[in-house]
C-alpha positions as CSV (number, residue, x, y, z in Angstrom):
1,X,8.2,64.9,75.3
2,X,6.3,67.8,73.9
3,X,5.3,70.8,76.0
4,X,3.2,73.8,75.3
5,X,4.3,77.1,76.8
6,X,2.0,80.1,77.2
7,X,4.3,83.2,77.0
8,X,3.5,86.8,77.0
9,X,4.0,88.5,73.6
10,X,6.9,90.6,75.0
11,X,8.6,87.6,76.4
12,X,8.5,85.6,73.2
13,X,9.7,88.6,71.2
14,X,12.7,88.8,73.6
15,X,13.5,85.0,73.1
16,X,13.0,85.4,69.4
17,X,15.5,88.3,69.1
18,X,18.0,86.1,71.4
19,X,17.4,83.4,68.8
20,X,18.1,85.6,65.9
21,X,21.2,86.9,67.5
22,X,22.5,83.4,67.9
23,X,21.2,82.3,64.5
24,X,19.4,79.5,66.2
25,X,15.8,78.2,66.2
26,X,13.6,79.4,69.0
27,X,12.9,75.9,70.1
28,X,16.6,75.2,70.7
29,X,17.0,78.5,72.8
30,X,14.0,77.6,74.9
31,X,15.2,74.0,75.4
32,X,18.6,75.2,76.3
33,X,17.2,77.7,78.8
34,X,15.0,75.0,80.6
35,X,17.8,72.7,80.6
36,X,20.2,75.2,82.1
37,X,17.7,76.2,84.8
38,X,16.8,72.5,85.6
39,X,20.6,71.7,85.8
40,X,21.2,74.3,88.5
41,X,18.8,72.8,91.0
42,X,19.5,74.3,94.3
43,X,23.2,75.1,93.5
44,X,22.8,78.9,93.4
45,X,20.2,81.1,95.1
46,X,18.1,83.7,93.4
47,X,20.0,86.2,91.3
48,X,22.9,83.9,90.6
49,X,20.6,81.2,89.4
50,X,18.9,83.7,87.1
51,X,22.2,85.0,85.8
52,X,23.4,81.5,85.0
53,X,20.2,80.6,83.3
54,X,20.7,83.8,81.1
55,X,23.8,82.4,79.9
56,X,21.7,80.1,77.5
57,X,21.1,83.2,75.4
58,X,24.8,83.9,74.9
59,X,26.4,83.2,71.4
60,X,29.1,80.4,71.2
61,X,32.1,82.9,71.4
62,X,30.7,84.6,74.5
63,X,30.2,81.1,76.1
64,X,33.7,80.2,75.3
65,X,34.9,83.4,76.9
66,X,32.8,82.5,80.1
67,X,34.2,79.1,80.1
68,X,37.7,80.6,80.2
69,X,36.8,83.1,83.1
70,X,39.2,83.3,86.0
71,X,40.3,85.3,89.0
72,X,43.1,87.6,88.2
73,X,46.7,86.6,89.2
74,X,46.8,89.1,91.9
75,X,43.5,87.8,93.4
76,X,44.8,84.1,93.3
77,X,48.0,85.1,94.9
78,X,46.2,87.0,97.7
79,X,43.9,84.1,98.3
80,X,46.8,81.7,98.6
81,X,48.4,84.3,100.9
82,X,45.5,84.4,103.2
83,X,45.3,80.7,103.2
84,X,48.8,80.4,104.2
85,X,48.5,82.9,106.9
86,X,45.3,81.4,108.3
87,X,47.0,78.0,108.5
88,X,50.1,79.5,110.2
89,X,48.6,81.9,112.8
90,X,45.0,82.7,111.9
91,X,43.3,85.7,110.2
92,X,42.1,89.0,111.7
93,X,38.5,90.0,111.1
94,X,39.4,92.2,108.0
95,X,41.5,89.4,106.6
96,X,38.9,86.7,107.1
97,X,36.3,88.9,105.4
98,X,38.7,89.4,102.6
99,X,39.2,85.7,102.4
100,X,35.6,85.0,102.3
101,X,34.9,87.6,99.5
102,X,37.8,86.0,97.4
103,X,36.3,82.5,98.1
104,X,32.9,83.7,96.9
105,X,34.5,85.1,93.8
106,X,36.4,81.7,93.1
107,X,33.0,79.9,93.6
108,X,31.1,82.2,91.3
109,X,33.8,81.8,88.7
110,X,33.7,78.0,89.0
111,X,29.9,78.2,88.5
112,X,30.1,80.4,85.3
113,X,32.7,78.1,83.9
114,X,30.8,75.0,84.6
115,X,27.5,76.4,83.2
116,X,29.3,77.6,80.0
117,X,30.8,74.2,79.6
118,X,27.4,72.4,80.0
119,X,25.9,74.8,77.3
120,X,28.8,74.4,75.0
121,X,28.5,70.6,75.2
122,X,24.7,70.9,74.6
123,X,25.4,72.9,71.3
124,X,27.7,70.0,70.1
125,X,31.1,71.1,71.0
126,X,33.6,68.7,72.4
127,X,34.6,69.9,75.9
128,X,36.4,67.0,77.2
129,X,39.9,68.5,76.8
130,X,40.4,70.6,79.8
131,X,43.4,72.6,78.2
132,X,40.8,74.4,76.0
133,X,39.4,75.9,79.1
134,X,42.6,77.6,80.3
135,X,42.2,81.2,81.0
136,X,43.1,83.6,78.3
137,X,45.6,86.1,80.0
């Protein structure tokens, strides 16, 4: 299906610059941005949704880096520790808040990784092998 978009000059120039940086046609950049926004649906509210949609403007190397994003080893260990403590005897107010913050970071990391994988797939990369998404540490 074809669609005509009426964009301001400044917005079009911004998209054109992103396309030049990525060495890709403007139509491809626009199609990917629209696809990225549509694929988010109601997954992430407001700013998170906007940030994820902006990933369509990243070059391939940056997307591969985002696809490998992960919490630090210390953060993962602390989250596991808090889960164990919660199961065994509960958490205090501060520990519960820390657990919630780490869980939010974990969820955001997953969203970024998933969005990067979707965009890489759209750009023709084979993304079915999960080992290529292992964090670079």
